[in-house]
mmCIF file of the N, C-alpha and C atoms, coordinates in Angstrom:
data_MODEL
# 
_entry.id   MODEL 
# 
loop_
_atom_site.group_PDB 
_atom_site.id 
_atom_site.type_symbol 
_atom_site.label_atom_id 
_atom_site.label_alt_id 
_atom_site.label_comp_id 
_atom_site.label_asym_id 
_atom_site.label_entity_id 
_atom_site.label_seq_id 
_atom_site.pdbx_PDB_ins_code 
_atom_site.Cartn_x 
_atom_site.Cartn_y 
_atom_site.Cartn_z 
_atom_site.occupancy 
_atom_site.B_iso_or_equiv 
_atom_site.pdbx_formal_charge 
_atom_site.auth_seq_id 
_atom_site.auth_comp_id 
_atom_site.auth_asym_id 
_atom_site.auth_atom_id 
_atom_site.pdbx_PDB_model_num 
ATOM 1   N N  . MET A 1 1  ? -55.869 -1.912  43.619 1.00 0.00 ? 1  MET A N  1 
ATOM 2   C CA . MET A 1 1  ? -55.052 -3.002  44.082 1.00 0.00 ? 1  MET A CA 1 
ATOM 3   C C  . MET A 1 1  ? -55.910 -3.922  44.947 1.00 0.00 ? 1  MET A C  1 
ATOM 4   N N  . ILE A 1 2  ? -55.725 -5.208  44.752 1.00 0.00 ? 2  ILE A N  1 
ATOM 5   C CA . ILE A 1 2  ? -56.417 -6.200  45.577 1.00 0.00 ? 2  ILE A CA 1 
ATOM 6   C C  . ILE A 1 2  ? -55.430 -6.713  46.612 1.00 0.00 ? 2  ILE A C  1 
ATOM 7   N N  . VAL A 1 3  ? -55.798 -6.632  47.870 1.00 0.00 ? 3  VAL A N  1 
ATOM 8   C CA . VAL A 1 3  ? -54.991 -7.189  48.950 1.00 0.00 ? 3  VAL A CA 1 
ATOM 9   C C  . VAL A 1 3  ? -55.856 -8.212  49.659 1.00 0.00 ? 3  VAL A C  1 
ATOM 10  N N  . ARG A 1 4  ? -55.412 -9.462  49.632 1.00 0.00 ? 4  ARG A N  1 
ATOM 11  C CA . ARG A 1 4  ? -56.224 -10.542 50.182 1.00 0.00 ? 4  ARG A CA 1 
ATOM 12  C C  . ARG A 1 4  ? -55.288 -11.566 50.817 1.00 0.00 ? 4  ARG A C  1 
ATOM 13  N N  . SER A 1 5  ? -55.614 -12.047 51.996 1.00 0.00 ? 5  SER A N  1 
ATOM 14  C CA . SER A 1 5  ? -54.791 -13.058 52.663 1.00 0.00 ? 5  SER A CA 1 
ATOM 15  C C  . SER A 1 5  ? -55.503 -14.410 52.621 1.00 0.00 ? 5  SER A C  1 
ATOM 16  N N  . PHE A 1 6  ? -54.768 -15.466 52.910 1.00 0.00 ? 6  PHE A N  1 
ATOM 17  C CA . PHE A 1 6  ? -55.395 -16.789 52.980 1.00 0.00 ? 6  PHE A CA 1 
ATOM 18  C C  . PHE A 1 6  ? -56.457 -16.829 54.074 1.00 0.00 ? 6  PHE A C  1 
ATOM 19  N N  . ALA A 1 7  ? -56.265 -16.065 55.125 1.00 0.00 ? 7  ALA A N  1 
ATOM 20  C CA . ALA A 1 7  ? -57.277 -16.005 56.186 1.00 0.00 ? 7  ALA A CA 1 
ATOM 21  C C  . ALA A 1 7  ? -58.591 -15.439 55.650 1.00 0.00 ? 7  ALA A C  1 
ATOM 22  N N  . ASP A 1 8  ? -58.518 -14.529 54.673 1.00 0.00 ? 8  ASP A N  1 
ATOM 23  C CA . ASP A 1 8  ? -59.728 -13.971 54.052 1.00 0.00 ? 8  ASP A CA 1 
ATOM 24  C C  . ASP A 1 8  ? -60.449 -15.001 53.186 1.00 0.00 ? 8  ASP A C  1 
ATOM 25  N N  . ILE A 1 9  ? -59.717 -15.988 52.675 1.00 0.00 ? 9  ILE A N  1 
ATOM 26  C CA . ILE A 1 9  ? -60.244 -16.960 51.719 1.00 0.00 ? 9  ILE A CA 1 
ATOM 27  C C  . ILE A 1 9  ? -60.741 -18.239 52.387 1.00 0.00 ? 9  ILE A C  1 
ATOM 28  N N  . THR A 1 10 ? -60.057 -18.679 53.432 1.00 0.00 ? 10 THR A N  1 
ATOM 29  C CA . THR A 1 10 ? -60.362 -19.955 54.080 1.00 0.00 ? 10 THR A CA 1 
ATOM 30  C C  . THR A 1 10 ? -61.825 -20.033 54.492 1.00 0.00 ? 10 THR A C  1 
ATOM 31  N N  . ASP A 1 11 ? -62.450 -21.163 54.118 1.00 0.00 ? 11 ASP A N  1 
ATOM 32  C CA . ASP A 1 11 ? -63.854 -21.458 54.438 1.00 0.00 ? 11 ASP A CA 1 
ATOM 33  C C  . ASP A 1 11 ? -64.848 -20.490 53.793 1.00 0.00 ? 11 ASP A C  1 
ATOM 34  N N  . THR A 1 12 ? -64.479 -19.930 52.628 1.00 0.00 ? 12 THR A N  1 
ATOM 35  C CA . THR A 1 12 ? -65.409 -19.133 51.828 1.00 0.00 ? 12 THR A CA 1 
ATOM 36  C C  . THR A 1 12 ? -65.610 -19.856 50.499 1.00 0.00 ? 12 THR A C  1 
ATOM 37  N N  . ASP A 1 13 ? -66.378 -19.268 49.584 1.00 0.00 ? 13 ASP A N  1 
ATOM 38  C CA . ASP A 1 13 ? -66.578 -19.893 48.275 1.00 0.00 ? 13 ASP A CA 1 
ATOM 39  C C  . ASP A 1 13 ? -65.299 -19.893 47.438 1.00 0.00 ? 13 ASP A C  1 
ATOM 40  N N  . ARG A 1 14 ? -64.277 -19.172 47.854 1.00 0.00 ? 14 ARG A N  1 
ATOM 41  C CA . ARG A 1 14 ? -62.981 -19.185 47.172 1.00 0.00 ? 14 ARG A CA 1 
ATOM 42  C C  . ARG A 1 14 ? -62.103 -20.347 47.626 1.00 0.00 ? 14 ARG A C  1 
ATOM 43  N N  . HIS A 1 15 ? -62.495 -21.051 48.655 1.00 0.00 ? 15 HIS A N  1 
ATOM 44  C CA . HIS A 1 15 ? -61.742 -22.183 49.201 1.00 0.00 ? 15 HIS A CA 1 
ATOM 45  C C  . HIS A 1 15 ? -62.468 -23.457 48.772 1.00 0.00 ? 15 HIS A C  1 
ATOM 46  N N  . VAL A 1 16 ? -61.933 -24.101 47.743 1.00 0.00 ? 16 VAL A N  1 
ATOM 47  C CA . VAL A 1 16 ? -62.593 -25.255 47.137 1.00 0.00 ? 16 VAL A CA 1 
ATOM 48  C C  . VAL A 1 16 ? -61.868 -26.524 47.564 1.00 0.00 ? 16 VAL A C  1 
ATOM 49  N N  . ARG A 1 17 ? -62.640 -27.518 47.971 1.00 0.00 ? 17 ARG A N  1 
ATOM 50  C CA . ARG A 1 17 ? -62.070 -28.813 48.374 1.00 0.00 ? 17 ARG A CA 1 
ATOM 51  C C  . ARG A 1 17 ? -62.659 -29.918 47.504 1.00 0.00 ? 17 ARG A C  1 
ATOM 52  N N  . SER A 1 18 ? -61.839 -30.902 47.185 1.00 0.00 ? 18 SER A N  1 
ATOM 53  C CA . SER A 1 18 ? -62.332 -32.021 46.385 1.00 0.00 ? 18 SER A CA 1 
ATOM 54  C C  . SER A 1 18 ? -63.253 -32.894 47.225 1.00 0.00 ? 18 SER A C  1 
ATOM 55  N N  . ARG A 1 19 ? -64.197 -33.520 46.550 1.00 0.00 ? 19 ARG A N  1 
ATOM 56  C CA . ARG A 1 19 ? -65.101 -34.450 47.251 1.00 0.00 ? 19 ARG A CA 1 
ATOM 57  C C  . ARG A 1 19 ? -64.332 -35.620 47.843 1.00 0.00 ? 19 ARG A C  1 
ATOM 58  N N  . SER A 1 20 ? -63.255 -36.012 47.168 1.00 0.00 ? 20 SER A N  1 
ATOM 59  C CA . SER A 1 20 ? -62.461 -37.155 47.628 1.00 0.00 ? 20 SER A CA 1 
ATOM 60  C C  . SER A 1 20 ? -61.540 -36.801 48.794 1.00 0.00 ? 20 SER A C  1 
ATOM 61  N N  . GLY A 1 21 ? -61.362 -35.501 49.048 1.00 0.00 ? 21 GLY A N  1 
ATOM 62  C CA . GLY A 1 21 ? -60.497 -35.072 50.139 1.00 0.00 ? 21 GLY A CA 1 
ATOM 63  C C  . GLY A 1 21 ? -59.011 -35.146 49.816 1.00 0.00 ? 21 GLY A C  1 
ATOM 64  N N  . THR A 1 22 ? -58.671 -35.286 48.518 1.00 0.00 ? 22 THR A N  1 
ATOM 65  C CA . THR A 1 22 ? -57.264 -35.418 48.145 1.00 0.00 ? 22 THR A CA 1 
ATOM 66  C C  . THR A 1 22 ? -56.583 -34.091 47.841 1.00 0.00 ? 22 THR A C  1 
ATOM 67  N N  . TRP A 1 23 ? -57.347 -33.021 47.643 1.00 0.00 ? 23 TRP A N  1 
ATOM 68  C CA . TRP A 1 23 ? -56.762 -31.714 47.339 1.00 0.00 ? 23 TRP A CA 1 
ATOM 69  C C  . TRP A 1 23 ? -57.687 -30.588 47.775 1.00 0.00 ? 23 TRP A C  1 
ATOM 70  N N  . GLU A 1 24 ? -57.115 -29.390 47.841 1.00 0.00 ? 24 GLU A N  1 
ATOM 71  C CA . GLU A 1 24 ? -57.885 -28.173 48.077 1.00 0.00 ? 24 GLU A CA 1 
ATOM 72  C C  . GLU A 1 24 ? -57.247 -27.044 47.283 1.00 0.00 ? 24 GLU A C  1 
ATOM 73  N N  . SER A 1 25 ? -58.036 -26.043 46.940 1.00 0.00 ? 25 SER A N  1 
ATOM 74  C CA . SER A 1 25 ? -57.548 -24.909 46.168 1.00 0.00 ? 25 SER A CA 1 
ATOM 75  C C  . SER A 1 25 ? -58.071 -23.619 46.779 1.00 0.00 ? 25 SER A C  1 
ATOM 76  N N  . LYS A 1 26 ? -57.184 -22.665 46.940 1.00 0.00 ? 26 LYS A N  1 
ATOM 77  C CA . LYS A 1 26 ? -57.565 -21.343 47.441 1.00 0.00 ? 26 LYS A CA 1 
ATOM 78  C C  . LYS A 1 26 ? -57.435 -20.366 46.287 1.00 0.00 ? 26 LYS A C  1 
ATOM 79  N N  . ARG A 1 27 ? -58.574 -19.809 45.848 1.00 0.00 ? 27 ARG A N  1 
ATOM 80  C CA . ARG A 1 27 ? -58.620 -18.921 44.694 1.00 0.00 ? 27 ARG A CA 1 
ATOM 81  C C  . ARG A 1 27 ? -58.386 -17.489 45.161 1.00 0.00 ? 27 ARG A C  1 
ATOM 82  N N  . ILE A 1 28 ? -57.217 -16.976 44.887 1.00 0.00 ? 28 ILE A N  1 
ATOM 83  C CA . ILE A 1 28 ? -56.793 -15.676 45.389 1.00 0.00 ? 28 ILE A CA 1 
ATOM 84  C C  . ILE A 1 28 ? -57.312 -14.547 44.499 1.00 0.00 ? 28 ILE A C  1 
ATOM 85  N N  . VAL A 1 29 ? -57.087 -14.675 43.199 1.00 0.00 ? 29 VAL A N  1 
ATOM 86  C CA . VAL A 1 29 ? -57.575 -13.705 42.215 1.00 0.00 ? 29 VAL A CA 1 
ATOM 87  C C  . VAL A 1 29 ? -58.348 -14.477 41.160 1.00 0.00 ? 29 VAL A C  1 
ATOM 88  N N  . LEU A 1 30 ? -59.561 -14.038 40.858 1.00 0.00 ? 30 LEU A N  1 
ATOM 89  C CA . LEU A 1 30 ? -60.410 -14.709 39.881 1.00 0.00 ? 30 LEU A CA 1 
ATOM 90  C C  . LEU A 1 30 ? -60.465 -13.917 38.581 1.00 0.00 ? 30 LEU A C  1 
ATOM 91  N N  . ALA A 1 31 ? -60.672 -14.609 37.467 1.00 0.00 ? 31 ALA A N  1 
ATOM 92  C CA . ALA A 1 31 ? -60.753 -13.953 36.156 1.00 0.00 ? 31 ALA A CA 1 
ATOM 93  C C  . ALA A 1 31 ? -61.826 -12.872 36.142 1.00 0.00 ? 31 ALA A C  1 
ATOM 94  N N  . LYS A 1 32 ? -62.924 -13.095 36.855 1.00 0.00 ? 32 LYS A N  1 
ATOM 95  C CA . LYS A 1 32 ? -64.021 -12.118 36.863 1.00 0.00 ? 32 LYS A CA 1 
ATOM 96  C C  . LYS A 1 32 ? -63.631 -10.780 37.506 1.00 0.00 ? 32 LYS A C  1 
ATOM 97  N N  . GLU A 1 33 ? -62.480 -10.738 38.161 1.00 0.00 ? 33 GLU A N  1 
ATOM 98  C CA . GLU A 1 33 ? -62.009 -9.487  38.763 1.00 0.00 ? 33 GLU A CA 1 
ATOM 99  C C  . GLU A 1 33 ? -61.293 -8.592  37.747 1.00 0.00 ? 33 GLU A C  1 
ATOM 100 N N  . ASN A 1 34 ? -61.187 -9.080  36.511 1.00 0.00 ? 34 ASN A N  1 
ATOM 101 C CA . ASN A 1 34 ? -60.676 -8.288  35.379 1.00 0.00 ? 34 ASN A CA 1 
ATOM 102 C C  . ASN A 1 34 ? -59.294 -7.671  35.599 1.00 0.00 ? 34 ASN A C  1 
ATOM 103 N N  . VAL A 1 35 ? -58.388 -8.442  36.181 1.00 0.00 ? 35 VAL A N  1 
ATOM 104 C CA . VAL A 1 35 ? -57.013 -7.954  36.301 1.00 0.00 ? 35 VAL A CA 1 
ATOM 105 C C  . VAL A 1 35 ? -56.099 -8.600  35.254 1.00 0.00 ? 35 VAL A C  1 
ATOM 106 N N  . GLY A 1 36 ? -56.667 -9.427  34.382 1.00 0.00 ? 36 GLY A N  1 
ATOM 107 C CA . GLY A 1 36 ? -55.906 -10.029 33.293 1.00 0.00 ? 36 GLY A CA 1 
ATOM 108 C C  . GLY A 1 36 ? -55.325 -11.394 33.586 1.00 0.00 ? 36 GLY A C  1 
ATOM 109 N N  . PHE A 1 37 ? -55.560 -11.912 34.771 1.00 0.00 ? 37 PHE A N  1 
ATOM 110 C CA . PHE A 1 37 ? -55.063 -13.246 35.125 1.00 0.00 ? 37 PHE A CA 1 
ATOM 111 C C  . PHE A 1 37 ? -55.852 -13.761 36.316 1.00 0.00 ? 37 PHE A C  1 
ATOM 112 N N  . SER A 1 38 ? -55.703 -15.047 36.595 1.00 0.00 ? 38 SER A N  1 
ATOM 113 C CA . SER A 1 38 ? -56.242 -15.601 37.833 1.00 0.00 ? 38 SER A CA 1 
ATOM 114 C C  . SER A 1 38 ? -55.076 -16.234 38.590 1.00 0.00 ? 38 SER A C  1 
ATOM 115 N N  . LEU A 1 39 ? -55.226 -16.346 39.897 1.00 0.00 ? 39 LEU A N  1 
ATOM 116 C CA . LEU A 1 39 ? -54.152 -16.881 40.734 1.00 0.00 ? 39 LEU A CA 1 
ATOM 117 C C  . LEU A 1 39 ? -54.772 -17.741 41.815 1.00 0.00 ? 39 LEU A C  1 
ATOM 118 N N  . HIS A 1 40 ? -54.223 -18.931 41.973 1.00 0.00 ? 40 HIS A N  1 
ATOM 119 C CA . HIS A 1 40 ? -54.708 -19.802 43.037 1.00 0.00 ? 40 HIS A CA 1 
ATOM 120 C C  . HIS A 1 40 ? -53.561 -20.652 43.567 1.00 0.00 ? 40 HIS A C  1 
ATOM 121 N N  . GLU A 1 41 ? -53.742 -21.172 44.758 1.00 0.00 ? 41 GLU A N  1 
ATOM 122 C CA . GLU A 1 41 ? -52.797 -22.117 45.339 1.00 0.00 ? 41 GLU A CA 1 
ATOM 123 C C  . GLU A 1 41 ? -53.539 -23.423 45.529 1.00 0.00 ? 41 GLU A C  1 
ATOM 124 N N  . THR A 1 42 ? -53.050 -24.468 44.887 1.00 0.00 ? 42 THR A N  1 
ATOM 125 C CA . THR A 1 42 ? -53.669 -25.783 45.009 1.00 0.00 ? 42 THR A CA 1 
ATOM 126 C C  . THR A 1 42 ? -52.721 -26.694 45.765 1.00 0.00 ? 42 THR A C  1 
ATOM 127 N N  . THR A 1 43 ? -53.245 -27.374 46.772 1.00 0.00 ? 43 THR A N  1 
ATOM 128 C CA . THR A 1 43 ? -52.472 -28.319 47.563 1.00 0.00 ? 43 THR A CA 1 
ATOM 129 C C  . THR A 1 43 ? -52.996 -29.716 47.301 1.00 0.00 ? 43 THR A C  1 
ATOM 130 N N  . VAL A 1 44 ? -52.117 -30.615 46.860 1.00 0.00 ? 44 VAL A N  1 
ATOM 131 C CA . VAL A 1 44 ? -52.449 -32.032 46.712 1.00 0.00 ? 44 VAL A CA 1 
ATOM 132 C C  . VAL A 1 44 ? -51.812 -32.719 47.911 1.00 0.00 ? 44 VAL A C  1 
ATOM 133 N N  . PHE A 1 45 ? -52.625 -33.383 48.707 1.00 0.00 ? 45 PHE A N  1 
ATOM 134 C CA . PHE A 1 45 ? -52.159 -33.935 49.971 1.00 0.00 ? 45 PHE A CA 1 
ATOM 135 C C  . PHE A 1 45 ? -51.283 -35.169 49.774 1.00 0.00 ? 45 PHE A C  1 
ATOM 136 N N  . ALA A 1 46 ? -50.257 -35.291 50.597 1.00 0.00 ? 46 ALA A N  1 
ATOM 137 C CA . ALA A 1 46 ? -49.309 -36.402 50.530 1.00 0.00 ? 46 ALA A CA 1 
ATOM 138 C C  . ALA A 1 46 ? -50.024 -37.736 50.698 1.00 0.00 ? 46 ALA A C  1 
ATOM 139 N N  . GLY A 1 47 ? -49.543 -38.732 49.966 1.00 0.00 ? 47 GLY A N  1 
ATOM 140 C CA . GLY A 1 47 ? -50.086 -40.079 50.092 1.00 0.00 ? 47 GLY A CA 1 
ATOM 141 C C  . GLY A 1 47 ? -51.389 -40.294 49.347 1.00 0.00 ? 47 GLY A C  1 
ATOM 142 N N  . THR A 1 48 ? -51.804 -39.328 48.507 1.00 0.00 ? 48 THR A N  1 
ATOM 143 C CA . THR A 1 48 ? -53.050 -39.461 47.756 1.00 0.00 ? 48 THR A CA 1 
ATOM 144 C C  . THR A 1 48 ? -52.749 -39.515 46.265 1.00 0.00 ? 48 THR A C  1 
ATOM 145 N N  . GLU A 1 49 ? -53.740 -39.973 45.499 1.00 0.00 ? 49 GLU A N  1 
ATOM 146 C CA . GLU A 1 49 ? -53.645 -39.974 44.041 1.00 0.00 ? 49 GLU A CA 1 
ATOM 147 C C  . GLU A 1 49 ? -54.796 -39.158 43.498 1.00 0.00 ? 49 GLU A C  1 
ATOM 148 N N  . THR A 1 50 ? -54.491 -38.291 42.535 1.00 0.00 ? 50 THR A N  1 
ATOM 149 C CA . THR A 1 50 ? -55.503 -37.416 41.960 1.00 0.00 ? 50 THR A CA 1 
ATOM 150 C C  . THR A 1 50 ? -55.302 -37.336 40.454 1.00 0.00 ? 50 THR A C  1 
ATOM 151 N N  . SER A 1 51 ? -56.362 -37.596 39.694 1.00 0.00 ? 51 SER A N  1 
ATOM 152 C CA . SER A 1 51 ? -56.325 -37.395 38.244 1.00 0.00 ? 51 SER A CA 1 
ATOM 153 C C  . SER A 1 51 ? -56.757 -35.964 37.972 1.00 0.00 ? 51 SER A C  1 
ATOM 154 N N  . MET A 1 52 ? -55.939 -35.231 37.201 1.00 0.00 ? 52 MET A N  1 
ATOM 155 C CA . MET A 1 52 ? -56.259 -33.834 36.904 1.00 0.00 ? 52 MET A CA 1 
ATOM 156 C C  . MET A 1 52 ? -56.135 -33.582 35.412 1.00 0.00 ? 52 MET A C  1 
ATOM 157 N N  . TRP A 1 53 ? -56.938 -32.642 34.922 1.00 0.00 ? 53 TRP A N  1 
ATOM 158 C CA . TRP A 1 53 ? -56.889 -32.220 33.535 1.00 0.00 ? 53 TRP A CA 1 
ATOM 159 C C  . TRP A 1 53 ? -56.995 -30.713 33.507 1.00 0.00 ? 53 TRP A C  1 
ATOM 160 N N  . TYR A 1 54 ? -55.995 -30.056 32.961 1.00 0.00 ? 54 TYR A N  1 
ATOM 161 C CA . TYR A 1 54 ? -56.005 -28.605 32.828 1.00 0.00 ? 54 TYR A CA 1 
ATOM 162 C C  . TYR A 1 54 ? -56.242 -28.251 31.364 1.00 0.00 ? 54 TYR A C  1 
ATOM 163 N N  . ALA A 1 55 ? -57.414 -27.744 31.061 1.00 0.00 ? 55 ALA A N  1 
ATOM 164 C CA . ALA A 1 55 ? -57.734 -27.330 29.695 1.00 0.00 ? 55 ALA A CA 1 
ATOM 165 C C  . ALA A 1 55 ? -57.148 -25.949 29.428 1.00 0.00 ? 55 ALA A C  1 
ATOM 166 N N  . ASN A 1 56 ? -56.694 -25.726 28.226 1.00 0.00 ? 56 ASN A N  1 
ATOM 167 C CA . ASN A 1 56 ? -56.171 -24.403 27.860 1.00 0.00 ? 56 ASN A CA 1 
ATOM 168 C C  . ASN A 1 56 ? -57.295 -23.507 27.447 1.00 0.00 ? 56 ASN A C  1 
# 
């Protein structure tokens, strides 16, 4: 079992921020951990515009 908090992720390589400063993503579970899925929380900040593309 993986137990991980946002405090464990913040300011690590799992905490990704856009160069433009419009969003950030906290990668909680990564595909390389071989649990069959990945999980992240992405925050798009209010008052900003962001173009996104999610490939399948």
